[in-house]
C-alpha positions as a Markdown table, in Angstrom:
| # | Residue | x | y | z |
|---|---|---|---|---|
| 1 | Gln | 128.3 | -24.2 | 86.4 |
| 2 | Val | 132.0 | -24.1 | 86.9 |
| 3 | Gln | 134.3 | -21.2 | 86.4 |
| 4 | Leu | 137.9 | -21.2 | 85.7 |
| 5 | Val | 139.5 | -18.0 | 86.4 |
| 6 | Glu | 143.5 | -17.8 | 85.0 |
| 7 | Ser | 145.7 | -14.9 | 86.3 |
| 8 | Gly | 149.6 | -14.3 | 86.1 |
| 9 | Gly | 150.0 | -12.9 | 82.5 |
| 10 | Gly | 151.9 | -10.1 | 81.3 |
| 11 | Leu | 155.2 | -8.6 | 79.7 |
| 12 | Val | 158.4 | -10.2 | 80.3 |
| 13 | Gln | 162.1 | -10.1 | 78.8 |
| 14 | Pro | 163.5 | -12.9 | 77.2 |
| 15 | Gly | 165.1 | -15.1 | 79.8 |
| 16 | Gly | 162.4 | -13.9 | 82.7 |
| 17 | Ser | 160.0 | -15.7 | 84.4 |
| 18 | Leu | 156.3 | -16.0 | 85.0 |
| 19 | Arg | 153.7 | -18.1 | 87.5 |
| 20 | Leu | 150.2 | -18.6 | 85.7 |
| 21 | Ser | 147.4 | -19.6 | 88.2 |
| 22 | Cys | 144.0 | -20.9 | 87.3 |
| 23 | Val | 141.1 | -21.5 | 89.9 |
| 24 | Ala | 138.1 | -23.3 | 89.5 |
| 25 | Ser | 134.9 | -22.0 | 91.2 |
| 26 | Gly | 131.2 | -23.1 | 91.0 |
| 27 | Ser | 129.6 | -26.2 | 91.3 |
| 28 | Val | 133.0 | -28.4 | 91.1 |
| 29 | Ile | 133.0 | -31.6 | 93.2 |
| 30 | Ala | 135.9 | -32.9 | 91.6 |
| 31 | Ile | 138.4 | -32.3 | 89.0 |
| 32 | Asn | 140.5 | -34.9 | 87.1 |
| 33 | Asp | 143.3 | -33.7 | 84.4 |
| 34 | Met | 143.6 | -30.3 | 84.4 |
| 35 | Lys | 145.9 | -28.7 | 81.5 |
| 36 | Trp | 147.4 | -25.3 | 80.5 |
| 37 | Tyr | 147.2 | -24.9 | 76.3 |
| 38 | Arg | 148.3 | -21.9 | 74.8 |
| 39 | Gln | 147.4 | -20.3 | 71.1 |
| 40 | Ala | 149.8 | -18.0 | 69.2 |
| 41 | Pro | 148.5 | -15.5 | 66.6 |
| 42 | Gly | 147.3 | -17.3 | 63.2 |
| 43 | Lys | 148.6 | -20.7 | 65.2 |
| 44 | Gln | 146.5 | -23.5 | 66.4 |
| 45 | Arg | 145.9 | -24.0 | 69.9 |
| 46 | Glu | 148.4 | -26.5 | 71.5 |
| 47 | Leu | 148.7 | -28.4 | 74.8 |
| 48 | Val | 151.5 | -27.0 | 77.0 |
| 49 | Ala | 151.2 | -29.1 | 80.0 |
| 50 | Arg | 149.0 | -31.4 | 81.6 |
| 51 | Ile | 148.8 | -32.8 | 85.1 |
| 52 | Thr | 146.8 | -36.0 | 86.1 |
| 53 | Ile | 144.8 | -36.0 | 89.5 |
| 54 | Gly | 147.6 | -38.7 | 90.5 |
| 55 | Asp | 149.8 | -35.6 | 89.8 |
| 56 | Ser | 151.6 | -37.4 | 86.8 |
| 57 | Thr | 152.9 | -34.3 | 84.2 |
| 58 | Asn | 153.5 | -34.2 | 80.5 |
| 59 | Tyr | 154.8 | -31.3 | 78.7 |
| 60 | Ala | 155.1 | -30.3 | 75.1 |
| 61 | Asp | 158.6 | -30.8 | 73.8 |
| 62 | Ser | 159.3 | -26.9 | 73.5 |
| 63 | Val | 158.6 | -26.0 | 77.0 |
| 64 | Lys | 160.3 | -29.2 | 78.6 |
| 65 | Gly | 163.0 | -28.3 | 81.3 |
| 66 | Arg | 161.8 | -24.7 | 81.8 |
| 67 | Phe | 157.9 | -25.2 | 82.4 |
| 68 | Thr | 156.6 | -26.6 | 85.2 |
| 69 | Ile | 152.9 | -27.6 | 86.2 |
| 70 | Ser | 151.5 | -28.3 | 89.4 |
| 71 | Arg | 148.0 | -28.5 | 91.5 |
| 72 | Asp | 146.6 | -27.9 | 95.0 |
| 73 | Asn | 143.5 | -30.0 | 95.0 |
| 74 | Ala | 142.4 | -28.3 | 98.4 |
| 75 | Lys | 142.4 | -25.0 | 96.6 |
| 76 | Lys | 141.1 | -26.5 | 93.0 |
| 77 | Ala | 143.9 | -24.5 | 91.1 |
| 78 | Val | 146.8 | -25.3 | 88.7 |
| 79 | Tyr | 149.8 | -23.4 | 88.2 |
| 80 | Leu | 152.3 | -23.1 | 85.6 |
| 81 | Gln | 155.9 | -21.8 | 86.5 |
| 82 | Met | 157.5 | -20.6 | 83.5 |
| 83 | Asn | 161.0 | -19.7 | 83.4 |
| 84 | Ser | 163.8 | -18.9 | 80.8 |
| 85 | Leu | 160.8 | -17.6 | 78.5 |
| 86 | Lys | 161.4 | -17.0 | 74.6 |
| 87 | Pro | 159.6 | -14.9 | 72.5 |
| 88 | Asp | 158.3 | -18.0 | 71.1 |
| 89 | Asp | 156.5 | -18.2 | 74.3 |
| 90 | Thr | 154.2 | -15.4 | 73.5 |
| 91 | Ala | 150.7 | -16.6 | 73.4 |
| 92 | Val | 147.4 | -16.6 | 75.0 |
| 93 | Tyr | 147.5 | -19.0 | 77.5 |
| 94 | Tyr | 144.7 | -21.1 | 78.5 |
| 95 | Cys | 143.6 | -23.5 | 81.6 |
| 96 | Tyr | 141.1 | -26.3 | 80.9 |
| 97 | Ala | 139.6 | -28.6 | 83.7 |
| 98 | Glu | 138.0 | -32.0 | 83.4 |
| 99 | Ala | 135.6 | -31.4 | 86.4 |
| 100 | Trp | 132.8 | -33.8 | 88.1 |
| 101 | Thr | 129.7 | -31.6 | 89.3 |
| 102 | Gly | 127.4 | -34.8 | 89.9 |
| 103 | Ser | 126.6 | -35.9 | 86.8 |
| 104 | Tyr | 129.4 | -36.5 | 84.5 |
| 105 | Tyr | 133.0 | -35.1 | 84.0 |
| 106 | Glu | 132.8 | -32.3 | 81.5 |
| 107 | Asp | 135.4 | -30.5 | 80.0 |
| 108 | Tyr | 135.8 | -26.3 | 81.0 |
| 109 | Trp | 138.1 | -23.6 | 80.0 |
| 110 | Gly | 139.2 | -20.7 | 81.4 |
| 111 | Gln | 139.1 | -17.1 | 79.8 |
| 112 | Gly | 142.9 | -16.6 | 78.6 |
| 113 | Thr | 145.6 | -14.7 | 80.0 |
| 114 | Gln | 148.1 | -13.2 | 77.9 |
| 115 | Val | 151.6 | -13.9 | 77.9 |
| 116 | Thr | 154.3 | -11.7 | 76.2 |
| 117 | Val | 158.0 | -12.2 | 75.8 |
| 118 | Ser | 159.8 | -9.2 | 74.2 |
| 119 | Ser | 162.5 | -7.0 | 75.2 |
C-alpha cells in the first residue's frame, strides 16, 4: 500500500504565500507523474500543476507565474510553492502520485489540505 500525506495548508491573507508538501510512504518503488489538484466548494476538482519524473511541468492558466511545483525523488515528495495568493485559490488541495509498487503503476491520492485565502 501507498500513503500520501499532505501538509502546509492554512489561512493566509491575499498576496501571501504558502508551501504545500506531500510525502509518499509505504510500498513505493518508483513514482512517475506527481500532481496537485484542488477542489473549491461547489466546484469540480481541477488540476493545478503536474510534474513528470523528468521534471517537466505544466500549470493551470489560473496559477501560471504564481505557483511552482517541484519534487524530490529521494524523499518521494512533491511540493507546491504558492505565491501572490488570491481568494479564488481557496480550496482543498490534493496530492496525486502515479506510483510503482512492483506490479504496475497505480493512482494514489492524499487526504487533502485546506487552503483559505482571506483577509
